[in-house]
C-alpha positions in Angstrom: 0.0 0.0 0.0 1.3 3.5 -0.8 0.3 5.4 2.2 0.3 9.1 2.0 1.2 10.3 5.3 -0.3 13.2 7.5 -0.5 13.4 11.0 -4.1 13.6 12.0 -7.6 12.6 11.0 -9.1 16.0 11.0 -6.5 18.6 9.9 -6.2 22.3 11.6 -8.0 24.9 9.4 -4.7 26.9 8.7 -2.4 25.7 5.8 1.2 26.0 5.8 0.9 26.6 1.7 -1.7 29.1 2.0 -4.0 27.1 -0.3 -7.3 26.0 0.6 -10.5 23.9 -0.9 -13.7 26.1 -0.7 -17.0 23.8 -1.4 -19.8 25.9 -2.6 -23.3 25.6 -1.8 -24.3 26.0 -5.3 -22.9 25.9 -9.0 -21.3 28.8 -10.5 -22.1 30.2 -13.8 -19.5 32.7 -14.4 -16.2 33.8 -12.8 -17.9 36.9 -11.6 -19.8 34.5 -9.0 -16.3 34.3 -7.3 -15.6 38.0 -6.7 -16.6 37.5 -3.2 -13.3 35.4 -2.6 -11.2 38.2 -3.4 -13.3 40.5 -1.2 -12.5 38.2 1.9 -8.7 38.0 0.9 -8.2 35.3 -1.3 -7.0 34.9 -4.9 -9.0 32.1 -7.1 -6.6 29.5 -8.6 -9.0 26.8 -9.9 -12.3 25.8 -10.2 -12.4 21.8 -10.3 -14.0 20.1 -13.5 -16.8 18.3 -11.3 -19.7 18.8 -14.0 -23.0 17.8 -12.9 -23.4 15.3 -15.6 -20.6 13.1 -14.5 -21.1 14.1 -10.7 -24.9 14.2 -10.0 -24.4 14.0 -6.4 -22.2 17.3 -6.1 -24.6 20.0 -5.6 -22.0 22.8 -5.5 -18.8 23.6 -7.1 -15.2 23.2 -5.5 -12.7 25.8 -6.0 -9.0 26.2 -5.1 -8.0 29.5 -3.6 -4.8 31.0 -2.1 -5.0 33.3 0.8 -3.2 36.7 -0.2 -1.6 37.4 3.3 -0.7 34.8 5.8 -0.8 37.3 8.7 -4.4 37.9 8.2 -5.2 34.1 8.2 -7.6 34.1 11.3 -10.0 36.7 10.1 -10.1 35.8 6.6 -10.7 32.2 7.3 -13.4 33.0 9.9 -15.2 35.3 7.3 -14.9 32.8 4.5 -16.4 30.1 6.5 -19.5 32.4 7.6 -20.0 33.4 4.1 -23.7 31.7 3.4 -22.6 30.7 0.0 -19.7 28.5 1.3 -20.6 25.0 2.3 -17.2 24.3 4.0 -13.6 25.3 3.6 -10.3 23.1 4.3 -6.7 23.2 3.7 -5.2 21.8 0.5 -3.4 19.1 2.4 -0.1 17.8 1.2 1.0 14.3 1.6 4.1 12.4 1.4 4.3 9.0 -0.2 5.5 6.5 2.3 7.5 3.7 0.1 6.4 0.8 1.7 7.1 -1.6 -0.9 8.0 -4.9 0.7 10.3 -6.8 -1.7 9.7 -10.5 -1.2 11.2 -13.8 -2.4 9.6 -15.4 -5.2 6.6 -17.5 -4.4 5.4 -20.2 -7.1 2.4 -21.4 -7.1 1.4 -25.0 -7.0 -0.8 -26.2 -10.3 -4.5 -26.5 -9.2 -5.8 -29.9 -9.2 -9.6 -28.5 -10.1 -11.2 -30.3 -12.9 -13.7 -27.4 -13.8 -13.2 -26.2 -17.5 -10.3 -23.5 -17.2 -8.7 -21.1 -19.6 -4.9 -20.5 -19.0 -2.9 -18.1 -21.2 0.6 -19.0 -22.3 2.2 -16.3 -20.2 0.6 -16.9 -16.5 3.5 -17.0 -14.6 3.9 -19.8 -11.9 5.1 -16.7 -9.6 1.5 -15.2 -10.1 -0.4 -17.5 -6.7 -3.1 -14.9 -6.5 -4.5 -15.9 -9.7 -4.0 -19.8 -9.9 -2.5 -22.1 -7.2 -3.4 -25.7 -5.9 -4.4 -24.7 -2.3 -7.8 -23.0 -3.1 -6.5 -19.4 -2.0 -6.5 -17.8 -5.4 -9.3 -16.2 -7.2 -9.8 -19.0 -9.7 -8.8 -16.5 -12.6 -8.4 -19.3 -15.1 -12.1 -20.7 -14.7 -13.4 -16.9 -14.7 -11.4 -16.7 -17.9 -13.8 -19.3 -19.4 -16.2 -16.5 -19.6 -14.3 -13.4 -19.7 -10.8 -12.1 -20.4 -11.6 -8.5 -20.5 -12.0 -6.3 -23.3 -9.8 -3.9 -25.5 -12.1 -2.4 -28.0 -15.1 -0.8 -26.3 -14.3 -2.4 -23.2 -14.4 -0.4 -19.6 -11.6 2.0 -19.1 -9.8 1.5 -15.7 -8.0 4.5 -14.2 -5.1 3.9 -12.2 -4.9 6.6 -9.8 -1.2 6.3 -8.5 2.5 7.3 -9.2 1.6 6.9 -13.1 2.4 3.8 -15.3 5.2 2.9 -17.7 3.5 3.3 -20.6 6.2 1.8 -23.0 6.5 -1.4 -21.0 5.9 -4.2 -23.3 3.3 -6.0 -21.3 1.3 -2.9 -20.8 1.4 -0.5 -23.8 -1.0 -2.6 -25.8 -3.7 -2.6 -22.9 -3.5 1.5 -22.4 -6.3 3.8 -22.9 -6.1 5.9 -26.1 -7.5 9.4 -26.0 -9.8 9.5 -29.2 -9.7 13.1 -29.3 -5.7 13.6 -29.1 -3.3 13.7 -32.0 0.1 12.4 -30.5 2.9 14.6 -30.1 1.4 17.8 -32.0 1.7 20.1 -28.9 -1.9 21.1 -28.9 -5.1 20.4 -26.9 -6.8 19.0 -29.7 -10.0 17.5 -27.6 -10.3 21.0 -25.7 -10.0 19.3 -22.1 -7.3 21.8 -20.8 -4.6 19.1 -21.3 -2.0 19.0 -24.1 -1.3 15.7 -25.6 -2.9 13.5 -22.9 -2.8 10.5 -25.3 -2.8 8.1 -22.7 -3.5 9.8 -19.3 -3.0 12.6 -17.2 -0.5 13.9 -14.9 -2.6 15.4 -12.2 0.1 16.9 -10.1 1.9 19.0 -12.7 -1.2 19.1 -15.0 0.1 17.8 -18.1 -0.3 15.0 -20.3 2.6 13.1 -19.2 1.4 10.2 -16.6 4.7 8.4 -16.7 5.9 6.5 -13.5 8.6 8.1 -11.7 8.5 5.6 -8.8 7.2 2.1 -9.6 4.3 1.7 -7.7 1.6 2.4 -10.3 3.0 0.3 -12.8 3.3 -2.7 -10.5 -0.8 -2.0 -9.9 -1.4 -1.6 -13.5 0.1 -4.8 -14.4 -2.1 -6.7 -12.0 -5.2 -5.2 -13.4 -4.3 -5.6 -17.2 -0.7 -7.0 -18.2 -1.5 -8.4 -21.7 -2.6 -12.0 -21.6 -1.7 -14.6 -24.2 1.4 -12.9 -25.7 4.1 -15.2 -24.3 5.8 -12.4 -22.2 6.1 -12.0 -18.7 2.9 -12.3 -17.0 -1.0 -11.9 -17.3 -3.1 -9.3 -15.7 -6.6 -10.4 -14.4 -7.8 -8.9 -17.6 -5.9 -10.2 -21.0 -7.4 -7.3 -22.6 -8.5 -4.1 -21.2 -8.1 -0.2 -21.3 -5.8 1.3 -18.6 -6.0 5.0 -18.1 -2.8 6.4 -16.1 -3.6 9.2 -13.8 -0.6 10.2 -12.0 -1.4 12.0 -8.7 2.4 12.2 -7.2 5.2 14.3 -8.2 8.9 12.7 -8.9 10.9 13.6 -5.7 12.7 11.0 -4.1 9.8 10.9 -1.5 7.0 11.6 -3.9 4.4 14.1 -2.5 0.6 14.5 -3.6 -2.0 17.0 -2.5 -5.8 17.1 -1.9 -5.8 19.2 -5.2 -4.0 16.7 -7.3 -6.1 14.1 -6.0 -9.3 16.1 -7.1 -7.9 17.1 -10.5 -7.1 12.9 -10.9 -10.6 12.2 -10.1 -12.3 14.6 -12.2 -10.0 13.7 -15.1 -10.8 9.9 -14.8 -14.5 10.5 -14.5 -14.9 13.1 -17.1 -13.1 10.8 -19.7 -15.1 7.9 -19.2 -13.3 5.8 -16.7 -15.7 3.0 -15.2 -13.4 2.1 -12.5 -10.8 3.8 -10.6 -8.1 1.9 -8.7 -6.7 3.7 -5.4 -3.9 1.9 -3.8 -2.9 4.8 -1.5 -4.0 6.6 1.5 -3.5 7.8 5.0 -5.3 9.1 8.1 -6.5 12.8 7.0 -10.0 13.2 6.1 -10.9 15.5 3.3 -14.4 16.7 2.7 -13.8 17.7 -0.6 -12.2 14.4 -1.9 -15.1 12.3 -0.2 -17.3 14.3 -2.1 -16.0 14.0 -5.5 -15.5 10.4 -5.0 -19.2 9.7 -3.5 -20.5 11.8 -6.3 -18.5 10.2 -9.5 -20.3 8.3 -11.7 -17.3 5.6 -11.7 -16.8 2.6 -8.9 -13.9 3.4 -6.9 -11.5 0.4 -5.5 -9.5 1.2 -2.5 -6.8 0.0 -0.4 -7.6 -0.6 3.4 -4.0 0.2 4.3 -0.7 -1.3 5.8 -0.7 -0.8 9.4 -2.0 -3.9 10.9 -4.7 -1.8 12.4 -8.5 -2.0 12.9 -9.8 0.8 10.5 -13.5 0.6 12.4 -11.4 2.4 15.1 -8.7 4.2 13.3 -10.0 5.3 9.8 -7.9 5.0 6.9 -8.9 7.3 3.8 -10.0 7.3 1.3 -11.1 3.6 2.0 -12.8 4.7 5.1 -15.0 7.1 3.2 -17.6 4.1 3.2 -19.5 5.6 -0.2 -22.0 3.5 -2.1 -19.9 3.3 -5.1 -16.6 1.8 -3.8 -14.9 -1.0 -1.8 -12.2 -1.2 0.9 -9.9 -4.0 0.4 -7.7 -6.0 2.8 -4.6 -8.4 1.8 -4.1 -12.2 2.1 -1.4 -14.3 2.0 -1.1 -17.4 -0.1 -2.6 -19.3 2.9 -5.8 -17.3 2.8 -4.9 -15.6 6.0 -4.7 -11.9 6.7 -1.5 -10.8 5.8 0.3 -9.7 8.7 0.6 -6.0 7.6 -2.9 -5.6 6.5 -5.6 -3.4 7.9 -8.9 -4.8 8.6 -12.4 -3.9 10.1 -15.5 -6.0 10.3 -17.8 -2.9 9.5 -15.2 -0.9 7.2 -13.5 -3.1 5.1 -15.5 -5.0 2.6 -13.3 -8.0 1.5 -9.8 -9.4 1.1 -7.7 -10.2 -2.2 -4.2 -11.5 -2.7 -1.4 -9.0 -1.5 1.3 -10.9 -0.2 4.1 -11.4 -2.6 2.7 -10.5 -5.8 4.8 -10.5 -9.1 3.6 -7.9 -11.4 5.2 -5.5 -14.0 7.9 -2.9 -13.0 9.3 0.3 -14.9 11.6 -0.3 -17.7 10.4 -3.5 -18.9 10.8 -5.5 -15.4 8.8 -7.6 -13.1 9.2 -8.2 -9.7 7.4 -9.0 -6.3 5.6 -6.5 -4.0 3.3 -6.8 -0.9 0.6 -4.6 0.4 -3.0 -3.8 0.1 -1.8 -1.9 -2.9 -1.6 -5.1 -4.6 -4.9 -6.6 -3.3 -6.8 -3.7 -4.6 -6.0 -4.3 -8.3 -7.1 -7.8 -8.0 -10.6 -6.6 -7.4 -10.4 -3.7 -9.8 -9.3 -6.5 -12.5 -12.6 -8.9 -11.5 -14.5 -5.7 -11.7 -13.2 -5.2 -15.3 -14.1 -8.9 -16.3 -17.9 -8.4 -15.1 -18.2 -5.0 -17.2 -16.4 -6.6 -20.3 -19.0 -9.2 -20.3 -22.0 -6.9 -19.0 -21.2 -3.3 -20.0 -24.4 -2.0 -18.5 -24.1 -3.3 -15.0 -24.8 -0.6 -12.3 -22.6 0.2 -9.4 -25.2 -1.7 -7.3 -25.2 -4.8 -9.4 -21.2 -4.8 -9.5 -21.1 -4.7 -5.8 -23.3 -7.5 -5.5 -22.2 -9.6 -7.8 -18.3 -9.3 -6.4 -19.7 -9.6 -2.8 -21.8 -12.4 -3.8 -18.8 -14.2 -5.1 -16.9 -14.1 -1.6 -15.4 -17.1 -0.3 -15.4 -17.3 3.4 -12.3 -17.8 5.1 -12.1 -18.7 8.9 -9.1 -16.2 9.3 -11.1 -13.2 7.8 -14.2 -14.0 10.0 -14.8 -10.5 12.1 -11.9 -8.6 9.8 -14.3 -7.8 7.1 -17.6 -7.3 6.2 -17.9 -10.2 4.1 -15.5 -12.5 6.1 -14.0 -13.8 3.1 -11.9 -13.0 -0.1 -12.5 -12.2 -3.7 -13.1 -15.1 -6.2 -13.5 -14.2 -9.9 -15.1 -17.6 -11.0 -18.1 -17.2 -8.4 -18.6 -13.6 -9.4 -18.9 -14.3 -13.2 -20.8 -17.5 -12.2 -23.4 -15.4 -10.6 -23.6 -12.8 -13.6 -24.0 -15.7 -16.1 -27.0 -17.4 -14.1 -28.5 -13.8 -13.9 -28.0 -13.3 -17.6 -29.6 -17.0 -18.6 -32.5 -16.3 -16.5 -33.2 -12.8 -17.9 -32.7 -14.4 -21.5 
């Protein structure tokens, strides 16, 4: 899990960078509607692109402002908070990425003895125990692949909101989303979305069209979801074919940083450009009302890692997983024995299910591969299964998607009282539920 570190659940109102997120009670029609901000001592920097058609539950706009004179912070903040046009005000929090990659020794999976029909690609590595093994602790991917292997053409767009993705990786490049309105390399914003040459995705931190991975975390997560299958190379993702949209929310420093405003831009870009799913393998203890509202009102479905602090999220929330919106899941990690991973957070009220997260083999920048552990690795397994379901039935609603994934969960003794379902992800069972429903309706 890539943890974003910040000290408290509720941050102080004053901001060290003098930037604040202001949530308005209503939508604004023109810039003149924001002149009151200047009167209160703030400079308007940005109105986040959260249109009602894609964020129907968001009643008012969210804007980013900067306090002109930090010496007047107390009076200016108090006056703005009391303005009848303002729903709430909070700092534009900054976070640092805790590099909790946990390199592990390679784990080779035993071959499954299951006699059920299976579809096994030629690049399913024996190190990918989470997809297939002989211990009944995998997600039964080969069985699920008899029904769905994902879809590249017109398949669901899956946004990986993370450190970026190595877009030239041989096992990922064919499964990247391509912006249909952008002409590569011409230095123009062809589709008019405010980003130049965003051919495959978006860097929400630097606000440009280059979402290359400067860290490695996002590339590893992307490979779990959708490394190209059956290409005799490296590994296969849960989806052999898919459309991965890299959304980079961290900078390229030695200890990568992000902010609430970068996260909001990432959610906005993903949703506005058609992402059906977002995978979020990051988080921390700080609550942001603005980020919570963006996630909950987005039309997409959001998968979120529960965190790697070996803690009970029921008692100590970990955000964004602990926002508990109707269009999201919180995901814990299990090891190859089917037990809760020793690092994984848990919560029988706030963590929905578990998925493979210990010693997971996937893609790394520079065309490489390697093992990592964390709920960061568990989350994209669930994202991948959601992708398989939507590839087979594109019209599924968020509620239907939730029911199919939770309905397919396999109970595990060690997960009882640790997750809402008391079990772990199973792709085959979820696909079986879907196709039984399709048969009943036909």
